[in-house]
N, C-alpha and C positions, 0 to 999 in steps of 0.2 A: 401692373400699374392701373388701379381702378380709375376709369373715367379720365385718363390723361393726367392724373395727379402723381406726384412723386412722394414716396413715404419719407417722413421725417421721424427721427427718433430723438426726442428731447430728454433732458435729465428730469428726474422726478422731483427735483428741488426747485424752490422758488422763494419769493418773499412777498410781504404784504404791500410793498410799494408798487408792485406790478398790478395788484388788485385796485390800488388807488388810481393808477394810470388808466385802468379800464373804466373807472367811474362807478365801481360797485358800491352801493350804499352800505352803511354799517350793519343793517339787519339781513343782508344777503347771506344765504347759507354757505356760499363759497368763502365767506370770511371766517368760517370755523376751521382754521388751518391747524395742522398737526405741527407743533413747534419742535424743532430739533434741539436736544439738550446741549450739544456741543458742535455747533455748525462750523464748517470749514471757513465760511465767509458770510457776511451779511446778505449777499445775493442768494445764498443757499441756506437761509435760516429756517425754512419750513418745507413741508411737502406740498406740492402744488395741488390746488383745488380746481384748476381749469387748465385746459390744454392751449387756450387761445394766446396767453402771453408768450409762451415759448415759440409758437408758430409765427407770431408777429415779429419776434426778434429774428427768427430765421429769414423771414421775408425782408426785413430791414437790411440784414447782412448781405443777402443776395442782391438787392437793389444797389447797395453801396459798392458792389463789385460789378456793376453795370449789367446785371441780369434784369431785364425789364419785363420779363414774363415768368412769374413765379406761380407754381401750382403745387402746393404741398398739402399733405394730410397726415394725421397721426391717429392711431388707435392705441390707447393706453389707459392705465388706471389713474384716477385722481383720488385724493385722500381728504376725509373729513373727520375732524375730532368729534368723538362721542363721549368725552369725559375721561377722567383719570382711571376709572374702574373698567373701561371697555376698550377693546381694540378699535382702531379707526375703521370707518366705513370706506371701502375701496371699490367704488363702481367703475365699470369700464366705460370709457367715453370715446367719441369720434369727433374730430374737428378738422377743418380745412381752411386754408387761406388761398386766395387767388388774387394775384397782382397782374395787371395788364398795363404795360407801358404805352408809349405813343406809337411805336412802330408796329405795323401789322405785317404778318408774313404774306407770302405769295398766295397761300391757301385760304386766307381770311378775307372777308369782304372789306372794302375800304371803310365802311361804316359798320363796325361790329355792333351787336346788340348790347344794351347797357349791361354792365358787369353784374348787377343784381340779378338779372334774368339768367345769365350764364350760371351763376352760383345756385340759384333756385333750381335750374334744370339738373345740375349735378346732384343736388340733394335728392331730388325726386327720383332720378335714375338709380342712385345708390339704394334708396329704400325699396324701389321696385325689384332690384336685384336680390334684396333680402326677403322678398315676398310680402312687402308692406305697401299699402296704398297711402300716399302722403296727402294730407289736407293742409292747405296753406291759408292762413288767416292774416289779412293785412294788419300791419303794425306789429311792434315787438316791444317788450318791456326791457330788453337788454340795453343798458345805458351806453354800451360801446358800439352799438349799431346806429346808423343814420335813421332818424325817425321817419323820413319820407321814402326810404328805400330798404325796408326790412319787413319781415313777417315771421309769424310763429309757424312751426311745423307740427302738425298733429298726426297721430295715427290712432285709429279706432276711438276718436273722441278725446284723446289724452295728448297734451302738449309734450313733445319729445325733444324739441330743440328750436333753434332760431337760425335764420339766414338773412344776410343783408350786407349792404356796403358799410364799411367801417366809418364811424363818425369822424368827421374831419379833425375835431379836437383830440380824439383818441389817437388818430393817425399821427398828429403832430407830437403827442406825448411819447409815442413809440418810435418816432422818427421814420415812419413809412412815408416816403415822398410821392409815391404813385397811388393811383386809385386802387383800393383793396376791398375785397369782399371776404366775409367770414361765414363759415357753416359750423354750427356748434350743436352737436347731437348728444 
């Protein structure tokens, strides 16, 4: 269990409605989904282009079952359409969600650090474990992150991901009722 997170294994299927709930603009590269010719259901009509929606669904389901401290990560491939004549692009991605409820355990301080800093620390430690020094730049272009509690993650001058608290509107759309942070690498 890296950094106290539990591994989640989500299905490789998704739908464009999830991308709408994330607030991704029409020109976002994650909108280039691989459409399945004969899907089992509308909820599984394409291959996923982001790990974040399935982790948010898992967080929602855990919270619905009265688990108020959710710490999940997933390492998996996502899929991007490259046209009819080419196979899809299948990069490996890492994402995590952290939900912290109202109750603190005996081992936590009564006033824990803001969730953004906890998520940022996890991202930094994971990259250090991989031999990479993370650079954090205030602000994030990700529409699903809170603009006042998010940042870009860079390595060697290149943006490799984002970390921050989930935007309240996106949390409402995914029915995540507790404070939630997302790491997307």
